[in-house]
C-alpha positions as CSV (number, residue, x, y, z in Angstrom):
1,M,-15.7,34.6,-14.4
2,T,-14.1,33.2,-17.6
3,T,-14.8,29.5,-18.2
4,L,-11.7,27.6,-19.2
5,R,-12.6,24.0,-19.9
6,N,-10.1,21.3,-20.5
7,D,-10.5,18.8,-23.3
8,P,-11.4,15.6,-21.5
9,R,-9.2,13.6,-23.8
10,K,-6.3,15.9,-23.2
11,V,-6.9,15.6,-19.4
12,A,-7.0,11.8,-19.6
13,I,-3.7,11.7,-21.5
14,A,-2.1,14.2,-19.1
15,S,-3.1,12.3,-16.0
16,M,-2.0,9.0,-17.5
17,V,1.4,10.4,-18.6
18,G,2.1,12.0,-15.2
19,T,1.2,9.0,-13.1
20,A,3.1,6.7,-15.4
21,I,6.2,8.8,-14.7
22,E,5.6,8.8,-11.0
23,F,5.0,5.0,-10.8
24,F,8.0,4.3,-13.1
25,D,10.1,6.1,-10.5
26,Y,8.4,4.3,-7.7
27,Y,8.7,0.8,-9.3
28,I,12.3,1.1,-10.4
29,Y,13.1,1.5,-6.7
30,A,11.0,-1.6,-5.8
31,A,12.9,-3.6,-8.5
32,A,16.3,-2.3,-7.3
33,A,15.4,-3.1,-3.7
34,V,14.8,-6.7,-4.7
35,L,17.7,-7.1,-7.1
36,V,20.4,-4.6,-6.1
37,F,20.2,-2.6,-2.9
38,N,20.7,-5.7,-0.6
39,T,24.4,-5.8,-1.9
40,Q,25.1,-2.2,-2.7
41,F,23.7,-0.4,0.3
42,F,23.6,-2.9,3.1
43,H,26.5,-4.7,4.7
44,S,25.8,-7.5,7.2
45,G,27.2,-11.0,7.2
46,D,23.8,-12.6,6.5
47,P,22.4,-12.3,3.0
48,L,18.8,-12.8,4.2
49,S,19.2,-9.9,6.6
50,N,20.5,-7.7,3.8
51,E,17.5,-8.7,1.7
52,L,15.1,-8.0,4.5
53,L,16.7,-4.6,5.2
54,S,16.6,-3.7,1.5
55,L,12.9,-4.7,1.3
56,S,12.1,-2.8,4.5
57,T,13.1,0.5,2.9
58,L,10.0,0.1,0.7
59,A,8.0,0.7,3.8
60,L,9.6,4.2,4.4
61,A,7.7,5.6,1.4
62,F,4.4,4.2,2.7
63,F,4.8,6.1,6.0
64,A,5.8,9.2,4.1
65,R,2.9,9.0,1.7
66,P,0.2,10.1,4.1
67,I,2.4,13.1,5.1
68,G,2.7,13.9,1.4
69,S,-1.0,13.5,0.9
70,A,-1.7,15.9,3.8
71,L,0.9,18.5,2.6
72,F,0.0,18.4,-1.1
73,G,-3.7,17.8,-0.3
74,H,-3.7,21.1,1.7
75,F,-2.4,23.1,-1.2
76,G,-4.3,21.2,-3.8
77,D,-7.6,22.1,-2.0
78,K,-6.4,25.7,-1.4
79,I,-4.6,26.9,-4.5
80,G,-5.7,24.3,-7.1
81,R,-4.8,20.9,-8.5
82,K,-2.4,22.0,-11.3
83,K,0.3,23.7,-9.3
84,T,0.3,21.0,-6.7
85,L,0.7,18.3,-9.3
86,V,3.7,20.0,-10.8
87,A,5.3,20.3,-7.4
88,S,4.7,16.6,-6.6
89,L,6.3,15.6,-9.9
90,L,9.4,17.7,-9.3
91,L,9.9,16.1,-5.8
92,M,9.4,12.6,-7.0
93,G,11.7,13.1,-10.0
94,G,14.4,14.8,-8.0
95,S,14.5,12.0,-5.4
96,T,14.7,9.3,-8.1
97,V,17.5,10.9,-10.0
98,T,19.4,11.5,-6.7
99,I,19.2,7.8,-5.9
100,G,20.9,7.0,-9.2
101,L,23.8,9.2,-8.2
102,L,24.3,7.9,-4.6
103,P,27.6,6.3,-3.6
104,N,27.3,2.8,-2.3
105,Y,28.2,1.3,1.1
106,E,31.7,0.5,0.0
107,S,32.3,4.2,-0.8
108,I,30.8,6.1,2.1
109,G,29.8,3.4,4.7
110,I,26.7,3.9,6.8
111,W,25.8,7.2,5.0
112,A,24.9,5.2,1.9
113,P,21.8,3.5,3.4
114,I,20.9,6.7,5.3
115,L,20.9,8.8,2.1
116,L,19.0,6.1,0.3
117,C,16.3,6.1,3.0
118,L,16.0,9.9,2.8
119,C,15.5,9.7,-1.0
120,R,12.9,7.0,-0.5
121,I,11.1,9.2,1.9
122,G,11.2,12.0,-0.8
123,Q,9.6,9.5,-3.3
124,G,6.9,8.7,-0.8
125,L,6.1,12.4,-0.2
126,G,5.9,13.0,-3.9
127,L,3.7,10.1,-4.7
128,G,1.5,10.9,-1.7
129,G,0.6,14.1,-3.4
130,E,0.5,12.8,-6.9
131,W,-2.3,10.3,-7.0
132,G,-5.1,12.4,-5.5
133,G,-4.4,15.3,-7.8
134,A,-4.2,13.1,-10.9
135,A,-7.4,11.3,-10.0
136,L,-9.2,14.7,-9.5
137,V,-7.9,16.2,-12.7
138,A,-9.3,13.2,-14.6
139,T,-12.7,12.8,-12.8
140,E,-13.5,16.5,-12.3
141,N,-13.1,17.0,-16.1
142,A,-14.9,13.8,-17.1
143,P,-18.2,13.9,-19.1
144,D,-21.4,12.9,-17.3
145,G,-21.7,9.2,-16.7
146,K,-18.1,8.4,-17.6
147,R,-16.2,9.4,-14.4
148,A,-15.0,5.8,-13.7
149,W,-13.9,5.4,-17.3
150,Y,-11.9,8.6,-17.3
151,G,-10.7,7.8,-13.8
152,T,-8.9,4.7,-15.1
153,F,-6.5,6.9,-17.1
154,P,-4.4,8.0,-14.1
155,Q,-4.8,4.4,-12.8
156,L,-3.2,3.2,-16.1
157,G,0.0,5.0,-14.9
158,A,0.5,2.1,-12.6
159,P,0.7,-0.8,-15.1
160,I,2.5,1.5,-17.6
161,G,5.0,2.5,-15.0
162,L,5.4,-1.1,-13.9
163,F,6.0,-2.2,-17.5
164,L,8.5,0.5,-18.2
165,A,10.4,0.0,-15.0
166,N,10.8,-3.7,-15.5
167,S,11.6,-3.2,-19.2
168,A,14.4,-0.9,-18.1
169,F,15.9,-3.4,-15.7
170,F,15.3,-6.3,-18.2
171,T,17.1,-4.3,-20.9
172,V,20.0,-3.2,-18.7
173,S,20.5,-6.8,-17.4
174,Y,20.4,-8.1,-21.0
175,L,23.0,-5.6,-22.2
176,W,25.4,-5.7,-19.3
177,G,24.5,-9.0,-17.6
178,H,23.4,-9.5,-14.0
179,Q,26.9,-8.6,-12.6
180,G,26.9,-5.3,-14.5
181,L,23.4,-4.6,-13.4
182,V,24.3,-5.1,-9.7
183,E,27.6,-3.2,-9.9
184,W,26.7,0.0,-11.8
185,A,24.1,-0.4,-14.6
186,W,21.1,-0.2,-12.1
187,R,21.8,3.5,-12.0
188,I,20.7,4.0,-15.6
189,P,16.9,3.8,-15.1
190,F,17.1,6.2,-12.1
191,I,19.1,8.9,-13.9
192,S,17.2,8.5,-17.2
193,S,13.9,9.4,-15.4
194,I,14.9,13.0,-15.7
195,V,13.8,12.9,-19.4
196,M,10.4,11.6,-18.4
197,V,10.0,14.3,-15.8
198,V,10.6,17.0,-18.3
199,I,7.9,15.5,-20.6
200,G,5.5,15.3,-17.7
201,L,6.0,18.9,-16.7
202,Y,5.3,20.0,-20.2
203,V,2.0,18.1,-20.3
204,R,0.8,19.3,-16.9
205,L,1.7,22.9,-17.3
206,S,-0.7,23.1,-20.3
207,L,-3.8,22.3,-18.2
208,H,-6.4,24.6,-16.6
209,E,-8.1,24.1,-13.3
210,S,-11.3,22.1,-13.3
211,Q,-14.6,24.0,-13.5
212,V,-15.9,22.3,-10.3
213,F,-12.9,23.6,-8.4
214,R,-13.3,27.1,-9.9
215,D,-17.0,27.1,-8.9
216,T,-16.2,26.1,-5.3
217,E,-13.5,28.8,-5.1
218,Q,-15.9,31.5,-6.5
219,Q,-18.6,30.4,-4.0
220,G,-16.1,30.9,-1.1
221,K,-16.3,27.3,0.0
222,L,-12.5,26.7,0.2
223,Q,-11.3,25.6,3.6
224,K,-8.5,27.2,5.6
225,A,-7.4,23.8,6.9
226,P,-8.9,21.1,4.5
227,V,-7.0,18.3,6.2
228,S,-8.4,19.2,9.6
229,T,-11.9,19.4,8.0
230,V,-11.5,15.9,6.7
231,F,-10.8,14.5,10.2
232,T,-13.6,16.6,11.9
233,Q,-16.4,16.4,9.4
234,H,-15.6,13.5,7.0
235,L,-14.0,10.8,9.3
236,K,-16.3,8.0,8.4
237,P,-15.8,8.2,4.6
238,L,-12.0,8.5,5.3
239,I,-12.0,5.2,7.3
240,L,-14.2,3.5,4.7
241,G,-12.1,4.7,1.8
242,T,-8.9,3.5,3.6
243,L,-10.3,0.0,4.1
244,I,-11.8,-0.2,0.6
245,M,-8.3,0.4,-0.8
246,T,-6.4,-1.9,1.6
247,A,-6.8,-5.2,-0.2
248,T,-5.7,-3.6,-3.4
249,Y,-2.3,-2.8,-1.9
250,V,-1.9,-6.2,-0.3
251,L,-2.6,-8.0,-3.6
252,F,-0.3,-5.8,-5.6
253,Y,2.8,-6.2,-3.4
254,I,2.2,-9.9,-3.1
255,M,2.0,-10.0,-6.9
256,T,5.2,-8.0,-7.5
257,A,7.6,-7.9,-4.5
258,F,6.8,-11.2,-2.7
259,A,6.3,-13.2,-5.9
260,Q,9.6,-11.9,-7.2
261,V,11.5,-12.8,-4.1
262,Y,9.8,-16.2,-3.8
263,S,10.3,-17.1,-7.5
264,R,14.0,-16.2,-7.7
265,S,15.1,-17.5,-4.3
266,P,16.8,-20.9,-4.2
267,A,14.5,-23.9,-4.0
268,K,15.2,-24.9,-0.4
269,L,13.1,-25.5,2.7
270,S,12.7,-23.2,5.7
271,D,13.2,-24.4,9.3
272,A,9.5,-25.1,9.4
273,G,9.8,-27.3,6.3
274,H,8.1,-24.9,3.8
275,P,9.7,-24.1,0.3
276,M,11.4,-20.7,0.4
277,G,11.7,-20.3,-3.3
278,L,11.4,-21.8,-6.8
279,G,14.9,-21.0,-8.2
280,I,13.6,-19.2,-11.3
281,E,16.2,-17.0,-13.0
282,P,15.6,-13.3,-12.3
283,N,15.3,-12.3,-15.9
284,V,12.8,-15.0,-16.5
285,F,10.5,-13.7,-13.8
286,T,11.0,-10.1,-15.0
287,G,9.9,-11.2,-18.5
288,L,6.8,-12.8,-17.0
289,L,6.0,-9.7,-15.0
290,L,6.3,-7.6,-18.1
291,L,3.7,-9.6,-19.8
292,S,1.4,-9.6,-16.8
293,A,1.7,-5.8,-16.6
294,I,-0.1,-5.7,-20.0
295,V,-2.9,-7.8,-18.5
296,F,-3.0,-5.3,-15.5
297,G,-3.4,-2.4,-17.9
298,I,-6.1,-4.1,-20.0
299,F,-8.3,-5.0,-17.0
300,T,-7.8,-1.6,-15.5
301,S,-9.4,0.0,-18.6
302,I,-12.2,-2.6,-18.7
303,S,-13.0,-1.9,-15.0
304,G,-14.0,1.7,-15.7
305,I,-16.7,0.6,-18.2
306,Y,-18.3,-1.8,-15.7
307,A,-18.0,0.5,-12.8
308,D,-19.9,3.2,-14.7
309,K,-22.6,0.7,-15.8
310,M,-23.0,-1.4,-12.6
311,G,-21.9,1.1,-10.0
312,R,-18.5,1.2,-8.2
313,R,-19.8,-0.5,-5.0
314,K,-21.5,-3.5,-6.7
315,F,-18.7,-4.1,-9.2
316,L,-16.0,-4.0,-6.4
317,L,-18.0,-6.3,-4.2
318,Y,-17.8,-9.0,-6.9
319,V,-14.1,-8.4,-7.5
320,T,-13.2,-8.4,-3.9
321,F,-14.9,-11.7,-3.3
322,A,-12.9,-13.1,-6.2
323,M,-9.7,-11.9,-4.5
324,I,-10.6,-14.0,-1.4
325,V,-11.0,-17.1,-3.6
326,F,-7.8,-16.3,-5.4
327,G,-5.9,-16.0,-2.1
328,L,-7.2,-19.4,-0.9
329,C,-6.2,-21.0,-4.3
330,M,-2.6,-19.5,-4.2
331,P,-0.9,-22.9,-3.4
332,M,-2.3,-24.3,-6.7
333,F,0.0,-21.8,-8.5
334,L,3.1,-21.5,-6.4
335,S,3.6,-24.6,-4.3
336,N,6.4,-26.5,-6.3
337,G,5.6,-24.0,-9.1
338,T,7.2,-23.7,-12.5
339,P,7.6,-20.6,-14.7
340,W,4.3,-21.5,-16.4
341,T,2.4,-21.8,-13.1
342,V,4.0,-18.6,-11.9
343,F,2.9,-16.9,-15.1
344,A,-0.6,-18.2,-14.6
345,F,-0.5,-16.8,-11.1
346,L,0.6,-13.4,-12.4
347,V,-2.0,-13.2,-15.1
348,V,-4.9,-14.1,-12.8
349,G,-3.6,-11.8,-10.0
350,M,-3.0,-8.9,-12.3
351,A,-6.4,-9.2,-13.9
352,L,-8.0,-8.9,-10.4
353,M,-5.6,-6.1,-9.6
354,G,-6.7,-4.2,-12.7
355,F,-10.4,-4.7,-11.8
356,T,-10.0,-3.5,-8.2
357,F,-7.5,-0.7,-8.9
358,G,-9.2,0.9,-11.8
359,P,-12.4,2.2,-10.1
360,M,-10.5,3.7,-7.1
361,A,-9.8,7.0,-8.9
362,A,-13.5,7.6,-9.2
363,L,-14.8,6.0,-6.0
364,L,-12.4,7.6,-3.4
365,P,-12.8,11.2,-4.7
366,E,-16.5,10.8,-4.8
367,L,-16.6,10.2,-1.0
368,F,-15.6,13.8,-0.3
369,P,-16.9,17.3,-1.3
370,T,-14.9,19.5,-3.7
371,E,-13.4,21.7,-1.0
372,V,-11.6,18.8,0.7
373,R,-11.6,16.2,-2.1
374,Y,-7.8,16.4,-2.8
375,S,-7.0,15.9,0.9
376,G,-9.7,13.3,1.7
377,S,-9.1,11.0,-1.3
378,S,-5.3,11.3,-1.0
379,L,-5.3,10.5,2.7
380,A,-7.6,7.5,2.3
381,Y,-5.5,6.2,-0.6
382,N,-2.2,6.6,1.3
383,F,-3.5,5.5,4.8
384,A,-4.4,2.3,3.0
385,S,-0.8,2.0,1.9
386,I,0.2,1.8,5.6
387,V,-2.4,-0.8,6.4
388,G,-2.0,-2.9,3.3
389,A,1.5,-2.4,1.9
390,T,4.1,-1.4,4.5
391,V,4.8,-4.9,5.5
392,A,3.1,-6.8,2.7
393,A,6.3,-8.0,1.0
394,T,8.5,-8.7,4.1
395,F,5.5,-10.1,6.1
396,A,4.6,-12.4,3.3
397,V,8.1,-13.8,3.2
398,Q,8.0,-14.5,6.9
399,I,4.5,-16.0,6.7
400,N,5.7,-18.3,3.9
401,A,8.7,-19.4,5.9
402,N,6.5,-20.4,8.9
403,Y,3.2,-21.5,7.3
404,G,3.8,-21.9,3.6
405,I,2.1,-20.4,0.6
406,L,-1.4,-21.1,2.0
407,G,-0.5,-18.8,4.9
408,V,0.3,-16.0,2.4
409,G,-3.0,-16.7,0.6
410,I,-4.9,-16.5,3.8
411,Y,-3.2,-13.2,4.6
412,L,-4.6,-11.8,1.3
413,A,-8.0,-13.4,1.9
414,V,-8.3,-11.8,5.4
415,N,-7.4,-8.3,4.0
416,S,-9.9,-8.8,1.2
417,A,-12.6,-9.7,3.6
418,L,-11.9,-6.5,5.5
419,T,-12.3,-4.5,2.2
420,L,-15.5,-6.5,1.5
421,V,-17.0,-5.3,4.8
422,A,-16.0,-1.7,4.1
423,L,-17.7,-1.9,0.6
424,W,-20.8,-3.3,2.2
425,L,-21.0,-0.4,4.6
426,S,-20.4,2.2,1.9
427,K,-22.9,3.9,-0.5
428,E,-23.1,3.9,-4.2
429,T,-21.6,7.1,-5.8
430,K,-22.0,6.6,-9.6
431,D,-25.0,8.8,-10.1
432,M,-24.1,11.6,-7.7
433,A,-22.9,15.0,-9.0
434,L,-19.4,16.1,-7.8
435,D,-20.9,19.1,-6.1
436,E,-23.1,16.9,-3.9
437,V,-22.0,15.5,-0.6
438,L,-23.0,12.0,0.6
439,A,-24.4,11.9,4.2
440,Y,-22.5,9.4,6.3
């Protein structure tokens, strides 16, 4: 069989560019759900109800993501990573552009939120198949001893996508004002993503399949039903992988969605007497989030170095404990906060986010053998999105209203403790070869 090896640097760039595009599409929806969709697509007499309905559409993608991971994981383990990644990018990009073209509630009534929800599901299906393939392309082509480092490149797609998405909304708001953003200019980032999709397709179509997948295919180890094999033969690592990833999701959506709602909401008290917001201007928070996204990217890169030296498990045990402490200290940053304390909260939180998110592209795939690696790692990653992120933003808003910021911090700390237990029960994977299988 002819050996076609990818240049690891080319693979790193390709995985980073592809995931950056996917996460850009994903995050512009999150930004629009907070800033725009509550007025454009939902029509009730209560502004808070409209806001909660808009935020609840975020959860649709999280329920769709495991379906996408099963669908794309099946084909990724059957026909290869490259073709599957191209398909996931097309689905994600097509759904995003369509959102930018949708009529609002005033134009077509109830069909507006229905179509919006369908497109959001399409985004979830696409991203559900995206992450596992990108992580595998990076780690299966990585040099020995550097899998965690190379695995951080697809993870960098998250902070890059976050930075680009918020830059797009910041720029649009600056050029046309908040009113113009809400009325029509919000569509520009969605429609413009078609340019990024074309670039991503060009990069991905130039890759070859990884050698470890080709070897598995040649040895006849490919499974007829890889998803079924994961559930019947690799259930324990699937559960551990899901729980290991859970706190990462909770932290991220508290940092981005909840913190944004809390910061820009009027400084008034809830019925239980807790502050519901800080009254910070939306563009001010967006600027702070842009700067913290840079911190997110830097610490994501650094995490790969330490995860390769210390081991994924040991490094993440330290980081997860720090997340528990951060959650319990949350009132120090946000109770009666100012833009400066909010910025400090974002910097510390995004540093921890980078540290916990970076090693996941190495750790989760290493829990599964090559023939089910796409399916297993994708399912664990996206099941965690249901456990940790489907209600993170809306639930945190309600917790804050009833129990204050400390309640939100305890919510993060409890989920982090759950992840800490899963890490404690897992095994170290840094020195194992990708054609090995850990016994659980």
